Every structure is written in structure tokens, then in C-alpha cells.
C-alpha positions as CSV (number, residue, x, y, z in Angstrom):
1,M,-35.5,-81.1,-1.1
2,T,-37.3,-81.3,2.4
3,P,-40.6,-79.8,4.0
4,A,-38.6,-77.1,5.8
5,I,-36.5,-76.3,2.8
6,N,-39.7,-76.0,0.8
7,A,-41.3,-73.5,3.5
8,A,-38.4,-71.6,3.7
9,K,-38.4,-71.4,0.0
10,K,-42.4,-70.5,-0.1
11,A,-42.0,-68.0,2.5
12,K,-39.0,-66.0,0.5
13,V,-37.4,-65.8,3.5
14,A,-33.0,-65.5,3.1
15,H,-31.5,-69.1,4.0
16,T,-28.3,-70.8,3.2
17,I,-28.3,-74.7,3.5
18,H,-25.3,-76.7,4.9
19,Q,-24.8,-80.1,4.3
20,Y,-22.1,-82.4,5.8
21,T,-21.6,-86.4,5.7
22,H,-23.4,-87.6,8.7
23,D,-21.5,-90.2,10.9
24,P,-24.1,-92.3,12.5
25,A,-22.0,-93.0,15.5
26,A,-22.1,-89.3,16.9
27,T,-23.2,-89.3,20.2
28,S,-24.9,-85.3,19.6
29,Y,-26.3,-84.3,16.4
30,G,-25.8,-80.7,17.1
31,L,-22.6,-80.5,18.1
32,E,-21.8,-82.6,15.3
33,A,-23.3,-80.1,13.2
34,A,-21.8,-77.3,15.0
35,E,-18.3,-79.2,14.3
36,K,-18.4,-80.0,10.6
37,L,-19.7,-76.9,9.7
38,D,-17.2,-75.5,11.9
39,V,-19.2,-72.7,13.9
40,Q,-20.1,-72.0,17.3
41,P,-22.4,-74.4,19.2
42,E,-24.1,-71.8,20.5
43,Q,-25.6,-70.8,16.8
44,V,-26.3,-74.2,16.1
45,F,-30.0,-74.8,17.4
46,K,-31.8,-78.3,18.4
47,T,-35.7,-78.6,18.0
48,L,-37.1,-80.7,20.9
49,V,-40.7,-81.9,21.2
50,V,-42.2,-82.3,24.8
51,Q,-45.5,-83.0,25.5
52,L,-47.8,-80.2,27.9
53,D,-49.4,-81.4,30.8
54,G,-49.5,-85.3,29.3
55,K,-51.3,-84.2,26.6
56,Q,-50.2,-81.9,23.3
57,L,-46.8,-81.4,21.9
58,A,-44.9,-78.2,21.7
59,V,-41.4,-77.4,20.0
60,A,-38.8,-75.8,21.8
61,I,-35.0,-74.7,19.8
62,I,-32.5,-74.4,22.2
63,P,-28.7,-74.0,21.2
64,V,-26.9,-77.5,21.0
65,D,-24.9,-77.3,23.6
66,A,-27.5,-76.6,26.5
67,L,-30.2,-78.6,28.7
68,L,-33.9,-77.5,27.9
69,N,-35.6,-76.8,31.6
70,M,-38.4,-78.6,32.0
71,K,-40.0,-75.8,34.2
72,L,-39.4,-73.4,32.0
73,I,-40.7,-74.4,28.7
74,A,-44.2,-75.5,31.1
75,S,-43.8,-71.6,32.2
76,A,-43.4,-70.1,28.7
77,A,-46.4,-72.5,27.9
78,K,-48.3,-71.9,30.1
79,A,-48.6,-75.4,31.6
80,K,-48.6,-77.1,35.1
81,K,-45.8,-79.2,33.6
82,A,-43.5,-80.8,30.4
83,G,-41.7,-84.3,29.4
84,M,-40.1,-85.4,26.6
85,A,-42.3,-86.5,23.8
86,D,-42.6,-90.2,23.2
87,K,-40.2,-91.2,19.7
88,Q,-43.7,-91.9,17.8
89,D,-45.4,-89.4,18.5
90,V,-42.6,-86.9,17.6
91,E,-42.5,-88.4,14.0
92,R,-46.0,-88.9,13.4
93,T,-46.6,-85.6,14.5
94,T,-43.6,-83.8,12.8
95,G,-43.0,-86.2,10.1
96,Y,-39.3,-86.2,10.7
97,V,-37.2,-88.5,12.4
98,L,-35.6,-87.7,15.6
99,G,-32.0,-86.3,15.0
100,G,-33.5,-84.7,11.8
101,V,-37.0,-82.8,13.2
102,S,-36.9,-79.5,11.9
103,P,-39.1,-76.4,13.4
104,L,-39.8,-76.0,9.9
105,G,-42.1,-77.8,7.6
106,Q,-43.7,-80.0,10.5
107,K,-46.9,-81.9,9.2
108,K,-48.8,-80.3,12.1
109,N,-48.5,-77.0,13.7
110,L,-47.0,-76.9,17.1
111,R,-46.5,-73.9,19.5
112,T,-42.8,-73.3,19.3
113,Y,-40.4,-71.5,21.3
114,L,-37.1,-70.0,20.5
115,H,-33.9,-70.0,23.3
116,T,-33.6,-66.4,23.8
117,T,-30.1,-66.4,22.8
118,A,-30.8,-66.6,19.1
119,R,-31.9,-62.9,19.8
120,D,-28.8,-61.8,19.4
121,M,-27.4,-63.6,16.8
122,Q,-27.7,-62.5,13.1
123,T,-28.6,-66.2,11.8
124,I,-28.8,-69.4,13.6
125,Y,-28.6,-73.0,11.8
126,V,-31.7,-75.5,12.1
127,S,-32.1,-78.8,11.3
128,A,-33.3,-78.6,7.9
129,G,-35.4,-82.1,7.8
130,R,-32.5,-84.5,7.7
131,R,-29.6,-86.0,9.4
132,G,-26.2,-83.9,7.8
133,L,-28.5,-81.1,6.9
134,E,-28.3,-78.0,8.5
135,I,-30.8,-74.6,7.5
136,E,-29.4,-71.1,8.3
137,L,-31.7,-68.1,8.6
138,S,-32.5,-65.5,10.8
139,P,-34.0,-66.0,14.1
140,A,-37.2,-63.4,13.1
141,D,-37.4,-65.3,10.1
142,L,-37.8,-69.0,11.8
143,L,-39.8,-67.3,14.4
144,S,-42.0,-65.7,11.6
145,L,-42.3,-69.1,9.6
146,T,-43.2,-71.2,13.2
147,Q,-45.4,-68.1,14.9
148,G,-42.9,-68.9,17.7
149,T,-42.0,-66.5,20.6
150,F,-38.8,-66.2,22.6
151,A,-38.5,-67.5,25.9
152,D,-36.3,-68.5,28.6
153,L,-35.6,-72.2,28.1
154,C,-32.3,-72.8,29.4
155,L,-30.7,-72.6,33.1
């Protein structure tokens, strides 16, 4: 069990765990997950950690086939600017290694933003805290568990 799975179980939200054999040579963990789980890439979301105004960290959850727009995440977080967070800061703050960062069960609660396209989906897939492990749940449950909000994060 990972902290992400434990968080979903503890909150008693409906979820499904999907496991696949991760290929270390994969260039995109998210696209690999979509392919191996045989789901559309728009339904699989990646968890990115950004640094706002050079200080605090926040989480952006976007489709694996999309690119995070730094101006949009900064605007959503009411910050002047955003950039990708340092790898060590991400791992220390979330408790997960890059490529397996889950929005659920992080060591420290970070402000969380989910791209608006998830609003139209019954379920989405996000990392369950390890490469090769995904958790499927409703966007509403994901936002409830993370105290997150919908935001336009990609162009």
C-alpha cells in the first residue's frame, strides 16, 4: 500500500487500483500508463509540483498529453510567477519520487489545482504513488481529498 491508496481507503471514496509493469526506458510515464492501461491519454493525469514566486510549492494535475502553462498556474494560485519545483524539494515535501508523485497522501498538504477538462469525466487516473501504479477515481473525490480546485492550466 502507498500513502495515496491509504488516503483513498481512509476517506472511503470509490476507487480502483491499476498496476502495470513500468518500463524504465519509457520517455513519458503518463503516456506509458495510458498505453499500458488501454485508456485515452486525456483520462490519465500527471502530477506536477511547481514553485510559486520562488517560495511555496503547489500541485498542478493535468492530462499526460498536455503541457502546463506557467502563467495559468501562477494566475490560478494568485502568484506573480511559477516554475517547476526542484527535484529534492518535490521528493522531500511529497514523500514520493519523481515519476511516481501522487496528488494523494503527500507528506505536506499543498495547494492543488486540477485542469478543467477533468470536470467532464466520470473518472480519471492519477499516480497512486509509484511508477506502474495508478488510482482511478472521480475528479470530485480527488478534489475533496486534496482540498483542490478546478483551474485552466493548459492552453
